[in-house]
C-alpha positions in Angstrom: -83.4 42.1 86.1 -83.9 38.6 87.6 -87.5 37.4 88.1 -88.0 35.0 91.0 -90.7 32.9 89.2 -88.7 32.6 86.1 -85.6 31.6 88.1 -87.7 28.9 89.8 -88.7 27.6 86.4 -85.1 27.6 85.2 -84.1 25.7 88.3 -86.8 23.1 87.9 -85.9 22.4 84.3 -82.2 22.3 85.0 -82.5 19.0 86.8 -83.4 17.2 83.5 -80.6 16.1 81.2 -82.6 15.6 78.1 -85.6 17.1 76.4 -87.8 14.0 76.6 -87.7 14.4 80.4 -88.4 18.1 80.1 -91.3 17.4 77.8 -92.7 15.0 80.4 -92.4 17.7 83.0 -94.0 20.2 80.7 -96.9 17.9 80.1 -97.4 17.5 83.9 -97.5 21.3 84.3 -100.5 21.4 82.0 -102.4 19.5 84.7 -101.9 22.4 87.1 -103.9 24.9 85.0 -107.0 26.3 86.7 -109.9 25.4 84.5 -111.2 27.9 82.0 -114.9 28.5 82.1 -116.8 26.6 79.4 -118.2 29.8 78.0 -114.6 31.0 77.3 -113.7 27.9 75.4 -115.0 29.5 72.2 -113.6 31.0 69.1 -113.6 34.4 70.7 -110.9 33.2 73.1 -109.0 31.1 70.7 -105.3 32.0 70.0 -104.9 32.4 66.2 -101.7 31.0 64.7 -101.3 28.0 67.0 -100.9 24.5 65.6 -103.2 23.4 68.5 -106.3 24.9 69.8 -105.5 27.2 72.8 -108.1 29.3 74.6 -106.9 32.2 76.9 -109.1 34.5 79.1 -108.0 37.3 81.4 -109.7 39.4 84.0 -108.5 42.3 86.1 -109.0 42.0 89.8 -107.7 44.5 92.2 -105.3 46.0 89.6 -103.8 42.6 88.7 -104.4 40.4 85.7 -105.5 36.8 86.2 -105.4 34.3 83.3 -107.2 31.1 82.7 -106.4 28.9 79.7 -106.8 25.5 78.1 -105.5 23.6 75.1 -106.4 20.4 73.3 -102.7 19.5 73.1 -100.8 18.4 76.2 -97.4 20.1 75.4 -99.2 23.3 74.5 -101.2 23.1 77.7 -97.9 22.9 79.6 -96.4 25.8 77.7 -99.4 28.1 78.5 -99.2 26.9 82.1 -95.6 28.2 82.3 -96.7 31.5 80.8 -99.5 31.9 83.3 -97.2 31.0 86.1 -94.9 33.8 85.2 -97.5 36.5 84.2 -100.5 35.8 86.4 -101.2 38.2 89.2 -99.1 41.0 87.8 -100.2 44.5 86.9 -100.8 45.2 83.3 -97.6 47.3 83.1 -95.6 44.5 84.8 -96.9 42.1 82.1 -96.0 44.4 79.3 -92.5 45.0 80.8 -91.6 41.4 81.7 -88.9 39.9 79.6 -89.6 36.2 79.3 -86.0 35.1 79.5 -86.8 31.7 80.9 -88.0 30.5 77.5 -84.4 30.6 76.1 -82.8 29.7 79.4 -84.6 26.3 79.6 -84.1 25.8 75.8 -87.8 25.8 75.1 -87.7 28.0 72.0 -84.9 25.9 70.5 -86.7 22.6 71.1 -90.1 23.5 69.6 -91.2 22.9 66.0 -91.5 26.1 63.9 -95.3 25.9 64.2 -95.2 25.4 68.0 -92.7 28.3 68.3 -95.1 30.4 66.3 -97.9 29.4 68.7 -95.8 30.3 71.7 -95.2 33.8 70.2 -99.0 34.1 69.6 -99.8 33.1 73.2 -97.4 35.7 74.6 -98.8 38.3 72.2 -102.4 37.6 73.3 -101.5 37.8 77.0 -99.8 41.1 76.4 -102.7 42.4 74.4 -105.0 41.6 77.3 -102.6 43.6 79.6 -102.5 46.4 77.1 -106.3 46.5 76.9 -106.6 46.7 80.7 -104.0 49.4 80.9 -105.6 51.5 78.2 -109.1 51.1 79.6 -108.1 52.6 82.9 -105.1 54.7 82.0 -102.9 53.0 84.6 -104.2 49.4 84.7 -106.2 49.6 87.8 -109.9 49.4 88.2 -112.0 52.5 88.6 -114.8 50.6 90.3 -113.2 49.9 93.7 -111.7 46.5 93.1 -114.4 45.0 90.8 -113.4 42.4 88.3 -113.2 43.6 84.7 -112.6 42.0 81.3 -110.9 43.7 78.3 
């Protein structure tokens, strides 16, 4: 099934002929990330297995998962910005069920070093683990406290 956000990303990347231009665009996307709270820029929120340091936090608001993240590397920051763009604001079940086909469609996976590709897989894994924790906590991924914000 086609996903409108992923289709937008594919369209945006299709205007570039080479990967240097795509990397420049990816770096610019990193600047669009909402800031992560300083207290979440700690080892507890650090993604293991990444070449760079990447911090990801998630919270559940009104049944939807919202992510914040940061990285000390500009390309990695752009990659996490893409993942957040696709997964942010979805229910935990939607996050778990979303096939991230845009990664191959824009050639991202094929143009990353093996260590960066491993980092990408770890970022996706962590975001899905957050979704799974929210879903398991409440049985269906929605808050039981009338719309309050919760963390895994």
